[in-house]
C-alpha positions as CSV (number, residue, x, y, z in Angstrom):
1,X,96.6,117.7,80.6
2,X,100.0,116.1,81.5
3,X,100.7,115.4,85.1
4,X,104.4,115.6,85.9
5,X,104.3,113.8,89.2
6,X,107.8,112.6,90.2
7,X,106.2,109.8,92.5
8,X,103.1,107.8,92.2
9,X,100.8,106.8,95.0
10,X,99.1,103.6,95.5
11,X,95.9,105.2,94.2
12,X,97.7,106.2,91.0
13,X,99.1,102.7,90.5
14,X,95.6,101.2,91.2
15,X,93.8,103.3,88.7
16,X,96.6,103.0,86.0
17,X,96.6,99.1,86.3
18,X,92.9,98.7,87.1
19,X,93.7,96.8,90.3
20,X,92.8,97.1,94.0
21,X,94.7,99.6,96.2
22,X,96.1,96.7,98.4
23,X,97.6,95.0,95.2
24,X,99.0,98.4,94.2
25,X,100.8,98.6,97.5
26,X,102.3,95.1,97.0
27,X,103.5,96.2,93.5
28,X,105.0,99.4,95.0
29,X,106.7,97.4,97.8
30,X,108.1,95.0,95.4
31,X,109.5,97.7,93.0
32,X,110.9,99.7,96.1
33,X,112.6,96.7,97.2
34,X,114.4,96.4,93.9
35,X,115.3,100.1,94.0
36,X,116.6,99.7,97.5
37,X,118.7,96.8,96.6
38,X,120.4,99.0,93.9
39,X,121.2,101.6,96.6
40,X,118.4,104.1,96.0
41,X,116.4,105.8,98.8
42,X,112.6,104.9,98.6
43,X,109.5,106.4,100.0
44,X,107.1,103.9,101.5
45,X,103.8,103.8,99.6
46,X,105.1,105.8,96.7
47,X,107.0,104.8,93.5
48,X,109.3,106.7,91.2
49,X,107.2,107.4,88.1
50,X,110.0,106.7,85.6
51,X,111.0,103.5,87.2
52,X,107.4,102.3,87.5
53,X,106.8,103.2,83.7
54,X,110.0,101.4,82.7
55,X,109.0,98.1,84.6
56,X,105.3,98.2,83.7
57,X,105.4,99.6,80.1
58,X,109.0,98.7,79.2
59,X,109.7,102.5,79.0
60,X,107.9,105.2,77.0
61,X,110.6,106.6,74.7
62,X,108.6,106.1,71.5
63,X,105.2,106.5,73.2
64,X,103.2,109.4,74.3
65,X,103.5,110.1,78.0
66,X,100.9,108.6,80.3
67,X,98.7,111.1,82.3
68,X,97.8,110.2,85.8
69,X,95.7,113.3,86.3
70,X,92.4,111.9,84.8
71,X,92.8,108.6,86.7
């Protein structure tokens, strides 16, 4: 089942990357700072899924979409 979340939570990032939730929050904060510098609005504690995937996976154009539902 594909999960079409627009934003990922720290829990989603934690499970996806096999890291602790505090580390996931640090990554989200860093990525949100980058988005904010580009003029985008951000939500604290959440990260845009497409931006996250592009930064972590280098984009998924040629790959199967990642499902966060089973994480």
